[in-house]
C-alpha positions as CSV (number, residue, x, y, z in Angstrom):
1,X,-0.8,1.8,11.0
2,X,-1.1,-1.1,9.0
3,X,-0.1,-0.7,5.2
4,X,-0.6,-3.2,2.8
5,X,1.7,-3.9,-0.3
6,X,3.6,-0.6,-1.0
7,X,5.8,-0.2,-4.4
8,X,9.2,0.7,-2.5
9,X,12.8,-0.6,-3.2
10,X,12.1,-3.3,-0.3
11,X,10.9,-5.3,-3.5
12,X,14.2,-4.6,-5.7
13,X,15.8,-8.0,-5.3
14,X,12.7,-9.3,-7.4
15,X,13.4,-9.3,-11.2
16,X,11.4,-6.4,-12.9
17,X,8.9,-9.1,-14.5
18,X,8.4,-10.6,-11.0
19,X,7.8,-7.3,-9.4
20,X,5.4,-6.3,-11.9
21,X,3.6,-9.4,-11.8
22,X,3.1,-9.2,-7.9
23,X,2.1,-5.7,-8.1
24,X,-0.6,-6.6,-10.8
25,X,-1.9,-9.6,-9.0
26,X,-2.3,-7.6,-5.8
27,X,-3.9,-4.7,-7.5
28,X,-6.5,-6.8,-9.4
29,X,-7.8,-8.0,-6.0
30,X,-8.0,-4.6,-4.5
31,X,-11.1,-2.2,-4.7
32,X,-8.6,0.4,-5.5
33,X,-7.2,-1.5,-8.4
34,X,-3.7,-0.4,-7.5
35,X,-0.7,-1.0,-5.3
36,X,0.1,1.4,-2.7
37,X,2.7,4.2,-3.2
38,X,5.1,5.6,-0.4
39,X,3.3,8.9,-0.6
40,X,-0.2,7.2,0.2
41,X,1.8,6.1,3.6
42,X,3.4,9.5,4.1
43,X,-0.1,11.2,3.9
44,X,-1.7,8.7,6.3
45,X,1.2,9.5,8.8
46,X,0.8,13.3,8.4
47,X,-3.1,12.7,9.0
48,X,-2.4,10.4,12.1
49,X,0.2,13.1,13.4
50,X,-2.6,15.4,13.4
51,X,-5.4,13.5,14.9
52,X,-4.4,11.6,17.8
53,X,-6.0,8.3,18.8
54,X,-6.8,7.3,15.3
55,X,-6.1,4.2,13.2
56,X,-5.7,4.2,9.4
57,X,-5.4,1.3,7.2
58,X,-3.4,2.0,4.1
59,X,-4.1,-1.1,2.4
60,X,-6.1,-0.5,-0.9
61,X,-9.4,-1.5,0.5
62,X,-8.0,-5.2,1.3
63,X,-9.5,-5.2,4.7
64,X,-13.0,-4.7,3.4
65,X,-12.8,-7.4,0.7
């Protein structure tokens, strides 16, 4: 699995303003116009667990831009 930018506490060391700016900048470049959420990754993992030998990119469409 290859997730893109996911809004998690990993980014909590950034100021709220810097974090929001990063999320908005990333979202503006993605076809989905949003940053990934933890549940997006969770759903992809559940799918992969039920479908062996599959690959899923959870990157908001960044790989097709």
